[in-house]
C-alpha positions as CSV (number, residue, x, y, z in Angstrom):
1,M,68.5,163.3,39.3
2,A,65.1,162.5,40.6
3,Y,62.4,163.2,38.1
4,K,58.9,164.3,39.1
5,C,56.3,161.6,38.9
6,V,52.8,162.5,37.7
7,S,49.4,161.4,38.9
8,Q,46.8,159.5,36.9
9,K,44.8,162.8,36.4
10,I,47.9,164.7,35.1
11,A,48.9,161.8,32.9
12,Q,45.5,161.8,31.3
13,A,45.6,165.6,30.9
14,I,49.0,165.4,29.2
15,D,47.8,162.8,26.7
16,A,44.7,164.9,26.0
17,E,46.8,168.0,25.4
18,L,49.2,166.2,23.1
19,M,46.3,165.0,21.0
20,S,44.3,168.2,21.1
21,S,44.1,170.7,18.2
22,S,46.9,172.7,19.8
23,G,49.0,169.6,20.4
24,G,48.7,168.2,16.9
25,F,49.6,164.6,17.6
26,S,47.5,161.6,16.6
27,I,47.1,158.4,18.7
28,D,48.9,156.6,15.9
29,Q,52.0,158.8,16.2
30,L,52.1,158.6,20.0
31,M,51.7,154.8,19.9
32,E,54.5,154.5,17.3
33,L,56.9,156.7,19.4
34,A,56.0,154.8,22.6
35,G,56.5,151.4,21.0
36,L,59.8,152.4,19.5
37,S,60.9,153.7,23.0
38,V,60.0,150.4,24.6
39,A,61.8,148.4,21.9
40,Q,64.9,150.5,22.4
41,A,64.8,149.9,26.1
42,V,64.6,146.2,25.7
43,E,67.5,146.3,23.2
44,K,69.6,148.2,25.8
45,A,68.7,146.0,28.7
46,F,69.2,142.6,27.1
47,D,71.7,140.8,24.9
48,R,69.6,139.6,21.9
49,S,72.3,137.0,21.0
50,K,71.6,135.3,24.3
51,Q,68.0,136.2,25.0
52,P,66.3,136.7,21.6
53,N,62.8,135.3,22.4
54,V,60.5,138.1,23.6
55,L,56.9,137.2,24.6
56,V,54.8,140.4,24.3
57,C,51.7,140.2,26.4
58,V,49.2,142.5,24.7
59,G,46.2,144.1,26.5
60,P,43.0,145.4,24.9
61,G,43.8,149.2,24.9
62,N,46.6,151.6,24.1
63,N,49.1,150.0,26.3
64,G,48.6,146.9,24.3
65,G,49.0,148.9,21.1
66,D,52.4,150.1,22.4
67,G,53.3,146.5,22.8
68,L,52.3,145.6,19.3
69,V,54.4,148.4,17.9
70,A,57.3,147.4,20.2
71,A,57.1,143.8,18.8
72,R,57.4,145.0,15.3
73,H,60.5,147.1,16.1
74,L,62.0,144.3,18.1
75,F,61.7,142.0,15.1
76,H,63.7,144.6,13.0
77,F,66.2,144.9,15.9
78,G,67.0,141.2,15.5
79,F,64.9,139.7,18.4
80,K,62.3,137.0,17.9
81,P,59.1,138.4,19.3
82,S,55.8,136.6,19.7
83,L,52.4,137.9,20.9
84,Y,50.1,136.7,23.6
85,Y,46.9,138.5,22.5
86,P,43.9,136.9,24.1
87,K,41.3,139.6,23.3
88,Q,41.9,141.3,20.0
89,P,39.8,144.5,19.6
90,E,38.1,145.2,16.3
91,K,39.3,148.8,16.4
92,D,41.0,149.6,13.1
93,L,44.2,151.0,14.7
94,Y,45.0,147.8,16.5
95,Q,44.0,145.6,13.6
96,R,46.4,147.5,11.3
97,I,49.3,147.1,13.7
98,L,48.5,143.5,14.3
99,L,48.5,143.0,10.5
100,Q,52.0,144.6,10.4
101,C,53.2,142.0,12.9
102,R,51.5,139.1,11.0
103,N,53.2,140.2,7.8
104,L,56.5,139.7,9.6
105,D,55.4,136.2,10.6
106,I,55.4,137.1,14.3
107,P,53.5,134.3,16.0
108,V,50.2,135.3,17.7
109,Y,48.7,133.3,20.5
110,K,45.3,133.5,22.2
111,E,46.2,130.8,24.8
112,L,49.2,130.4,27.1
113,E,49.4,126.6,26.6
114,Q,50.3,125.4,23.2
115,T,51.1,121.9,21.9
116,S,54.8,122.8,22.2
117,G,54.4,123.9,25.8
118,N,53.8,127.1,27.8
119,I,54.7,130.1,25.8
120,V,56.0,132.0,28.9
121,E,58.5,129.3,29.7
122,Q,59.6,129.2,26.0
123,S,60.5,132.9,26.1
124,H,63.6,134.6,27.4
125,I,62.0,137.9,28.1
126,V,58.3,138.8,28.9
127,L,57.1,142.3,27.8
128,D,54.1,143.4,29.9
129,A,51.9,145.6,27.7
130,L,48.5,144.7,29.2
131,F,47.3,147.7,31.1
132,G,48.5,151.3,31.4
133,F,47.8,154.3,33.6
134,S,44.0,154.4,32.8
135,F,43.4,151.0,34.3
136,H,41.4,150.7,37.5
137,G,39.5,148.0,39.4
138,E,40.2,144.3,39.6
139,V,42.1,142.3,37.0
140,R,39.8,139.8,35.4
141,D,40.2,136.9,33.0
142,P,41.8,136.3,30.6
143,Y,44.5,138.7,32.1
144,K,44.3,137.5,35.7
145,E,46.2,134.3,34.8
146,I,49.1,135.9,33.0
147,I,49.5,138.6,35.7
148,G,49.6,135.8,38.2
149,I,52.4,134.2,36.2
150,F,54.3,137.5,36.3
151,G,54.6,137.1,40.0
152,T,56.0,133.5,39.9
153,T,58.0,133.3,36.7
154,T,61.8,133.5,36.7
155,K,61.8,135.1,33.3
156,P,62.7,138.8,33.3
157,I,59.7,141.1,32.9
158,V,59.7,144.5,31.2
159,S,56.6,146.6,32.0
160,V,55.3,149.3,29.7
161,D,54.6,152.6,31.5
162,I,53.4,150.9,34.8
163,P,53.3,147.3,35.9
164,S,49.9,145.9,34.8
165,G,47.3,145.9,37.5
166,W,49.2,148.3,39.8
167,D,47.4,151.4,41.0
168,V,49.0,154.2,39.0
169,E,49.5,156.3,42.1
170,T,49.9,153.9,45.0
171,G,51.6,150.9,43.3
172,P,51.0,147.2,44.1
173,T,47.5,146.2,45.1
174,E,46.2,143.5,47.4
175,H,46.0,141.0,44.4
176,V,48.8,142.3,42.1
177,K,52.2,142.6,43.7
178,F,54.7,141.5,41.0
179,Q,57.8,143.6,40.4
180,P,59.1,143.9,36.9
181,D,62.8,143.8,36.3
182,V,62.7,146.7,33.9
183,L,60.2,149.6,33.8
184,V,59.8,151.8,30.7
185,S,58.0,155.0,31.7
186,L,56.3,156.9,28.9
187,T,56.1,160.7,28.6
188,A,56.7,161.1,32.3
189,P,57.2,158.7,35.3
190,K,54.0,157.9,37.1
191,Q,53.7,158.1,40.9
192,C,53.7,154.3,41.4
193,L,57.4,154.5,40.5
194,S,58.2,155.0,44.2
195,H,57.3,151.3,44.7
196,F,59.4,150.0,41.8
197,T,62.4,148.0,43.1
198,G,63.5,146.5,39.8
199,K,66.9,146.7,38.2
200,R,66.5,149.3,35.5
201,H,64.2,152.2,34.7
202,F,64.0,153.9,31.3
203,L,62.0,156.9,30.2
204,G,60.6,157.3,26.6
205,G,59.2,160.7,25.8
206,R,61.3,162.4,23.1
207,F,58.3,164.1,21.6
208,V,57.1,166.3,24.5
209,P,57.2,170.0,23.7
210,P,59.0,172.0,26.5
211,A,56.0,174.3,26.8
212,L,53.7,171.3,27.7
213,A,56.3,170.0,30.2
214,N,56.3,173.4,31.8
215,K,52.6,173.6,31.9
216,F,52.2,170.3,33.7
217,D,55.4,170.8,35.8
218,F,57.5,167.8,34.8
219,E,61.0,167.4,33.4
220,V,62.1,166.4,30.0
221,P,65.5,164.7,30.3
222,A,68.4,165.2,27.9
223,Y,68.2,162.3,25.5
224,P,71.6,161.2,24.3
225,G,72.3,161.4,20.5
226,S,69.4,160.0,18.5
227,E,68.1,157.8,21.3
228,Q,64.3,157.6,22.0
229,V,64.9,156.5,25.6
230,V,67.1,157.5,28.5
231,E,68.0,155.4,31.6
232,L,67.1,157.1,34.8
């Protein structure tokens, strides 16, 4: 079944509705559910006994927050996550999730090059949680370097909601053309999905009220059992 993809404007309206007085969700709740969905998708797509090391590349906003939550869950799923977090916002929400990761002894790096070598090359899987559907404009440092590496590395890449640096509606841009191996759409697939040529696509959104889906005219799939993600 082909699921309807939403525009940037609709995606923003859906989030606003979820967190409105009538929606009742907090950003903490949505981030927790999104991060859990991403971690479950990684667990389904990869064999942790063979590929345990996951480098989570964390951006400065909510997409990065989803990545922080995913790292925590991946730790409890038996993976060995580490964080590349070059710009760490002072916002209390992100600091609390980062503290949760530090309390699990998840390594946190601000630089790609360490004395032990390049942290991308030392990983088995790279989780792209840099930028989400609200991003626009050109990618700037310190994120330009890592997104460039996404286009050249042989490590499998998992992107959270959209590939970082893509236009949410038209897909790859002049300067950002990498293709993730796995895409985990959140709430509803975004229009750039039509340009995704990777191997596996998951959707995490088992929190969307049917009335909201009807209002914005998108489908909520049948999630199997107690799963938080479904493969499309």
